[in-house]
ZAPA-747243 format. One record per residue (C-alpha): residue in three letters; x negated, y negated, z. Coordinates in pm, 1 decimal. Example, Ala and Ser with C-alpha at 12.3 -4.5 7.8 and 13.67 -1.06 7.14 Angstrom:
2
+------+----------+----------+----------+
! type !       px !       py !       pz !
+------+----------+----------+----------+
!  ALA !  -1230.0 !    450.0 !    780.0 !
!  SER !  -1367.0 !    106.0 !    714.0 !
+------+----------+----------+----------+
END
This chain:
157
+------+----------+----------+----------+
! type !       px !       py !       pz !
+------+----------+----------+----------+
!  MET !  -1022.9 !   -577.3 !    -14.1 !
!  LEU !   -918.9 !   -250.1 !   -174.8 !
!  GLN !   -617.3 !   -105.4 !      4.6 !
!  ALA !   -696.2 !    264.3 !    -23.3 !
!  TYR !   -615.3 !    529.9 !    232.3 !
!  PRO !   -806.5 !    856.6 !    271.6 !
!  VAL !   -590.3 !   1160.9 !    204.3 !
!  ILE !   -636.6 !   1513.5 !    336.2 !
!  LEU !   -525.2 !   1802.8 !    116.6 !
!  THR !   -462.6 !   2140.3 !    279.7 !
!  LYS !   -312.5 !   2465.0 !    161.6 !
!  GLY !     24.4 !   2546.9 !    317.5 !
!  GLY !    159.2 !   2877.4 !    189.8 !
!  ASP !    205.6 !   2842.7 !   -185.1 !
!  ASN !    186.4 !   2461.5 !   -170.0 !
!  ILE !    -69.6 !   2189.0 !   -114.8 !
!  ILE !      4.1 !   1941.5 !    165.7 !
!  ALA !   -112.6 !   1579.4 !    136.6 !
!  GLU !   -148.7 !   1390.9 !    464.5 !
!  PHE !   -292.7 !   1054.4 !    563.7 !
!  PRO !   -486.1 !   1039.0 !    891.8 !
!  ASP !   -427.3 !    662.8 !    921.0 !
!  VAL !    -53.2 !    688.3 !    847.9 !
!  PRO !     73.0 !   1011.9 !   1007.1 !
!  GLU !    427.4 !    943.0 !    884.4 !
!  ALA !    308.6 !    979.6 !    524.1 !
!  MET !    311.4 !   1341.9 !    416.0 !
!  THR !    414.3 !   1524.6 !    103.5 !
!  ILE !    367.4 !   1858.9 !    -67.2 !
!  GLY !    303.8 !   1971.8 !   -419.6 !
!  ILE !    276.4 !   2297.2 !   -607.9 !
!  ASN !    -93.3 !   2220.8 !   -668.1 !
!  LYS !   -351.7 !   1951.9 !   -589.0 !
!  GLU !   -254.3 !   1728.5 !   -881.2 !
!  ASN !    115.9 !   1750.5 !   -799.1 !
!  ALA !     55.1 !   1673.3 !   -430.6 !
!  LEU !   -152.8 !   1368.5 !   -524.9 !
!  GLU !    117.1 !   1250.2 !   -766.1 !
!  TRP !    359.9 !   1235.2 !   -472.9 !
!  ALA !    105.8 !   1104.2 !   -220.4 !
!  GLN !    118.1 !    738.3 !   -323.1 !
!  ASP !    497.7 !    733.9 !   -300.3 !
!  ALA !    489.0 !    901.0 !     42.9 !
!  LEU !    235.7 !    642.8 !    160.0 !
!  VAL !    441.7 !    346.8 !     37.0 !
!  VAL !    762.0 !    483.0 !    194.7 !
!  ALA !    586.0 !    537.8 !    527.5 !
!  LEU !    432.0 !    189.3 !    525.4 !
!  SER !    771.5 !     42.9 !    440.8 !
!  GLY !    891.1 !    200.3 !    765.2 !
!  TYR !    624.1 !      3.1 !    952.0 !
!  LEU !    779.3 !   -318.1 !    817.9 !
!  ASP !   1129.2 !   -202.2 !    911.5 !
!  GLU !   1011.9 !   -121.6 !   1265.3 !
!  ARG !    806.1 !   -442.9 !   1285.5 !
!  LYS !    482.0 !   -255.6 !   1353.8 !
!  ASP !    128.0 !   -346.3 !   1252.3 !
!  ILE !      8.9 !   -193.2 !    927.3 !
!  PRO !   -272.5 !     54.4 !   1000.3 !
!  GLN !   -603.1 !    -34.7 !    838.3 !
!  PRO !   -741.6 !    235.2 !    612.1 !
!  SER !  -1037.5 !    418.4 !    760.2 !
!  LYS !  -1354.3 !    477.2 !    565.0 !
!  PRO !  -1324.5 !    797.9 !    362.6 !
!  LYS !  -1566.6 !   1077.4 !    435.2 !
!  PRO !  -1807.2 !   1171.9 !    157.2 !
!  LYS !  -1618.1 !   1329.9 !   -135.4 !
!  GLN !  -1281.0 !   1265.0 !     34.9 !
!  MET !   -999.2 !   1158.4 !   -196.5 !
!  ILE !   -831.0 !    820.7 !   -147.5 !
!  VAL !   -495.8 !    690.3 !   -261.6 !
!  VAL !   -486.9 !    324.2 !   -363.6 !
!  LEU !   -174.6 !    121.6 !   -290.2 !
!  PRO !     -1.3 !    -40.2 !   -587.6 !
!  PRO !   -121.8 !   -402.5 !   -616.9 !
!  LEU !    218.1 !   -559.2 !   -546.4 !
!  VAL !    266.5 !   -341.8 !   -237.1 !
!  ALA !    -85.0 !   -421.0 !   -110.7 !
!  ALA !    -21.6 !   -795.0 !   -151.0 !
!  LYS !    314.2 !   -778.3 !     27.4 !
!  LEU !    165.5 !   -579.4 !    314.8 !
!  ALA !   -115.5 !   -836.6 !    343.1 !
!  ILE !    144.0 !  -1115.2 !    373.8 !
!  TYR !    339.2 !   -920.3 !    634.2 !
!  GLN !     29.9 !   -840.7 !    843.4 !
!  ALA !   -103.5 !  -1196.9 !    822.5 !
!  MET !    234.9 !  -1323.5 !    942.2 !
!  ARG !    221.6 !  -1081.7 !   1238.5 !
!  ASN !   -137.1 !  -1171.0 !   1324.9 !
!  GLN !    -61.6 !  -1544.5 !   1315.5 !
!  LYS !    284.6 !  -1510.1 !   1474.5 !
!  VAL !    441.7 !  -1680.1 !   1171.5 !
!  THR !    813.0 !  -1609.5 !   1134.3 !
!  GLN !    995.1 !  -1572.2 !    806.5 !
!  ALA !   1158.2 !  -1910.4 !    872.5 !
!  ASP !    814.4 !  -2066.9 !    934.4 !
!  LEU !    675.2 !  -1932.6 !    608.2 !
!  ALA !    988.1 !  -2037.1 !    419.6 !
!  GLU !    944.4 !  -2391.3 !    550.1 !
!  LYS !    577.2 !  -2396.9 !    445.7 !
!  LEU !    672.8 !  -2272.6 !     98.0 !
!  HIS !    976.1 !  -2503.4 !     72.1 !
!  CYS !   1212.9 !  -2215.9 !      5.7 !
!  ASP !   1500.2 !  -2028.9 !    167.0 !
!  ALA !   1422.8 !  -1761.7 !    429.9 !
!  ARG !   1607.3 !  -1510.3 !    209.4 !
!  GLN !   1326.9 !  -1545.9 !    -45.8 !
!  ILE !   1076.2 !  -1449.6 !    222.7 !
!  ARG !   1283.7 !  -1142.8 !    316.3 !
!  ARG !   1281.3 !  -1039.1 !    -51.3 !
!  LEU !    908.8 !  -1113.0 !    -68.7 !
!  LEU !    847.5 !   -868.8 !    219.0 !
!  ASP !   1073.4 !   -599.3 !     71.1 !
!  LEU !    844.6 !   -341.4 !    -89.6 !
!  ASP !   1127.6 !   -232.7 !   -320.8 !
!  GLN !   1179.3 !   -583.0 !   -462.3 !
!  HIS !    971.4 !   -726.9 !   -743.5 !
!  SER !    812.3 !  -1061.8 !   -665.6 !
!  ARG !    641.5 !  -1320.7 !   -880.5 !
!  MET !    264.2 !  -1322.4 !   -849.0 !
!  ASP !    250.3 !  -1701.2 !   -810.8 !
!  PHE !    490.0 !  -1682.1 !   -513.7 !
!  ILE !    278.8 !  -1407.5 !   -354.7 !
!  ASP !    -34.2 !  -1615.2 !   -413.7 !
!  ASP !    129.6 !  -1923.0 !   -257.6 !
!  ALA !    240.0 !  -1722.6 !     48.3 !
!  LEU !   -106.8 !  -1575.6 !     96.3 !
!  HIS !   -261.2 !  -1921.6 !     59.2 !
!  GLU !    -31.6 !  -2063.1 !    328.4 !
!  LEU !   -149.6 !  -1779.5 !    553.7 !
!  GLY !   -515.8 !  -1854.0 !    489.2 !
!  LYS !   -565.3 !  -1565.9 !    246.6 !
!  LYS !   -673.7 !  -1553.9 !   -116.0 !
!  LEU !   -543.8 !  -1312.9 !   -379.8 !
!  VAL !   -822.2 !  -1161.5 !   -591.6 !
!  ILE !   -749.1 !   -938.1 !   -888.0 !
!  ASP !  -1004.6 !   -683.4 !  -1002.1 !
!  ILE !   -958.9 !   -507.7 !  -1334.4 !
!  GLN !  -1143.8 !   -178.0 !  -1367.6 !
!  PRO !  -1161.2 !     85.0 !  -1641.2 !
!  ILE !   -963.1 !    404.1 !  -1597.7 !
!  LEU !  -1202.2 !    689.4 !  -1535.6 !
!  PRO !  -1164.2 !   1007.8 !  -1740.2 !
!  SER !   -968.6 !   1271.9 !  -1550.9 !
!  LYS !   -795.8 !   1600.6 !  -1608.3 !
!  SER !   -465.4 !   1431.1 !  -1531.8 !
!  SER !   -376.1 !   1091.6 !  -1674.1 !
!  ARG !   -109.9 !   1059.6 !  -1402.6 !
!  LEU !   -380.7 !   1072.6 !  -1137.9 !
!  ASN !   -551.8 !    781.3 !  -1308.6 !
!  GLU !   -225.5 !    588.8 !  -1306.8 !
!  LEU !   -206.5 !    640.2 !   -930.5 !
!  ARG !   -564.4 !    520.2 !   -897.8 !
!  VAL !   -664.7 !    823.2 !   -696.6 !
!  ARG !  -1038.7 !    824.8 !   -655.0 !
!  THR !  -1307.4 !   1014.5 !   -476.4 !
!  GLY !  -1460.2 !    802.0 !   -199.3 !
+------+----------+----------+----------+
END
């Protein structure tokens, strides 16, 4: 499942404001549309990291309206959030998952830290233990005025 959140861009004085209806804590501004979108993914990740810190459910992305822009989460972040949410849904503690994976609970804390890099095989094992499957989809980068926007995987829904 593609983890992509619809973004709303509005003019605010001389700036463009990027906001996410599904994650109201995520907001940023830019000097123009491209600049606002460059910062939008970071704002989204920081806000979702706060959900983990506060032990809240991760909001599911809503379906974008026609022609509405979306911001796709980085793959590692999306996988970590899927692990976190599956643990919450199944009431699996970090200690429980560590036992299932035959590792120390500290490794699970690092696994759930969005700022920490994690090995893909460990993420895959954790998802498997939670009844989930990691699927990787490679797609071509679409031509755009800004190569940075392509790097952020910002698309029109």
